[in-house]
N, C-alpha and C positions, 0 to 999 in steps of 0.2 A: 346866478342864476345860469342854466341852461337852455339854450330854446332848443325846441324840438318841434319838427315841421313834420305832419302826415298827411296822406292824402288818398284817398280811393278811386278807383276808374273802371269802370267793366267796358272793357278794350273791344270785346265782340270780334274777336280773333288779333291774338296779338302778332301774326307775322302779317297780318295787312296792318294795321294800325302801330307798329314798331317805329316807323318813325316819329308819330304823334307823341308815340312814351318818351322816346330820349329827346326831344326835342323842350317837352315839359321838364324833363329832369335837368336838362343841361340850364333851362332856366330857374328853375325854383328851388332844384337840389334841395330838397326834402329828404329827409332821415328815414325817413320810411314811406315804400308808394305801394297800396294794396291792390291788384290786378285781379278781376274776375270776369269769365268767361275769356279765359285765354285760349280756348279751342287747340291746344297743340300737346302734343305726347312729351313724356319726360325727356325721352332720347331727343326732340327736335326744340327744346327750349331753348333760344338765344341766350345761353348763360357768358358767350364770351363779349357779346354787345354791352351788356351791362356791368361785367367785369373791367371793359375797355374805358367805361366812363368813373371807374372808382364803385363799383355797386358791387353789392352780394344779392344771391337770388336764393331764394326758398321757394317751391313750388311743387304742386300737385296737378299734373296734365291728363288731358283726358284726348282720344283723338274726336276731331271735329265739333266735341259739345262740351258745355263747363270751362272746369280749370280754374284754379285760383294760385295766386303767387305774392309772395311781400320781397320787394326790393327794398336793402336797407344801405346805407351808407356803412356803417360800421355790421361787424358780424354781428349775426344775431343767434341764439341758441334755438335751435329748431325744438319744437314743442310736437305737435299732433299732427296727424296729415289727414286725419277722417274722423266724422262725428261718431258715427255708430261704432266703426272698427272691423266692419266686414268688409272681404278681400274685392266684392262686386258693389260698393257702395261708389256712387258717383263724386266726382270729384269736386265737391262743395265748399269742403272747408280745410284751413290750416291754421296754425298756431304759433305764435314764437315769443320768446324775451328777448327786449332791448331795450338798452338802457334803465333797466329794473322798470321797465311795465310791459306788463305781461297785454299781448296783441292776439286777437282774432279778427281773422278776415275770412267772411263768407258771401255765398253766392246762393241765395234763397232759390228755390223753385218758383217759376213763373207761375205755374198753375194753370192756365188753359182757358178755364172755366168753370163756375160754380157749379157743383153737383157732381162734377168729372171725377174719375180716381186720381188725375194728378193735382187738381184741386185738395182733393182729400191728402193727398201725400205734401203736398205744400204745408198745410196745417199740421199734420204729422211732424213732418223736420222740423218747424217753428217752435213745436214744443218739444220736442228733443233737443234742440238747441238751447231754450231756456233751461230744461232740466239739469242740462250739462254745466252750464255757467252755474245757477244757482247750487250745484254738488261741488263746484271744484274751484270758485273764486269767491271772493269776498269784496263787498262794496267799498270797504275801509282802506283796501290797495289799489295802486295805479292798474288800471285795466282800460282798455280799448277795444272795441268791438266796430268793425268796419264793414263795408260792403254794398251790395246791392241785393235790400231786401224785400224787393219787388212787392212793396206796402206802401200805398200813398197815406199816411197818418189821420193828416186833419184835410178838411175841405177847402183851406188856403195850398194845401200841397198839389192841386190837379186844376187844371185849366177849366172843368166844368164837373163842379161837385153835383149838382145834380142830376144832369146825365151821367155822368159817370157811376154815380151811388150803388152799390150793390154790385157792382161786376168786378170781374177778375182784378187785383190791385187795387181794391179801394170798396173793399168788404169787409162787414162788422165783423166777422169771425175771424180775418186776418186782422184787422185794429185791437180786437179784444186781446189775439196774443202777443202782439208789439205792445198793448199797455201792461202786460207781466212784467217786461224788461224794464219799464219805467218805473211801475210800482216798487220793482226790486231794487232800484236806485238808480239806474243810467239815467244820462241826462244825455239828451240831443242838443251837442255842442253846438250845432249849425243853428239851432233855434234859439240857443241860450244868446246870442248875438244876434241873429235877425227875426226877430217877431213876426214881420208882414208877409204878406203873400208875393205870388209873381214871381218867385224863384225856384227854377226844376232843373234836374237833374237829367233826365230823358224825354227824348222824342223819339215817338214813335214812327220808324221810318214809314210804315202803311197810313199814315197821315200825310197828302201831299203839302209841301212846304209847313211841316208841322213847327219848325223849330221858327220860321218868320213870322208865322201865324202867333206865337207863344201858346202854341196848345201843347204843355209839357207835364210832366210829374216829378215830384220829389221824392225819388224812391231809394236815393242812396243816403246812406248815414254812416256819422262818425257818431258813435256813442261811447260816454265816458264814465266813469266810477266819480261818484260826487269830488271826493278828494283832488283827482286829476280834472274833472272839469271846472274845479274852481282855479286852477292853474291855465286854464285857456283862455288867451287873450284876442284872438281872432279867429275867425271861421268865413270860408267865402266857396262860392262855385265860380270857377273860372270855365266861362261859356266860349272863350275864343278858340279851344280846338274844337267845337263843335259846327264852325265857320270852313275850315279847310276843308280841302277836295279829299274825297273817300273819308270821312269822319265816322267815329263809331256815334252808336245812337246815343249813348250817355256821352257826359262830358266828368271832368274831375272835379270833387270836394275836398277842400282841404280844412287844414287848422292848424293852430301855431299856440305851442304851449311854453311854459315855463317851470322846468323842472327843479 
């Protein structure tokens, strides 16, 4: 058996959060780290910092907004750098092959508010992602889909389900689209190991002391095909990086498998 450790983290600016990312890599030494909201153009991506730590990087950046990356211990075979394939597409999707595992990293649009064009775009993007996966992958093969989905799926995934119900991030239309991924066969690896509530990956900056008050959301995921989920040994949320100076509004979600 070979251990395979993977994590996902919305950095909310890689340049600002690079020390946090490097410290976490040094401590945990994952085989793959998926980053979202790196907010850096390709020419400014800190490739040398990762290479100095023995890691390789695949990335698709964008000035000031969005951006995704896959950091791997062993060289990964690059796959696709966009979902739609258009030249003006936002940098929200990247895929690769590593250790015989197909890996997709996504940053789903936030959506702003139900009834807006941006919310409609979010729903369209999620549907497009599902259609792409359904068309190009099989649940019988090793597949991981990680990232910030900007959707809390269950009431236990938010600090105030009654107060937040129907708003962006906790809306039935978003949850119905997430359900399609599960119906297709993908498994929420964190939920496989932790069925209880009170575990969050995101705390809104706009709420004073949200982290200390435990006012969080679980909107980051590691989804696995059934054959791969069966090999998962643990999954956890590391809240320590949310306690440091100048943290992201998200923290690291990680999982370990025996391949």
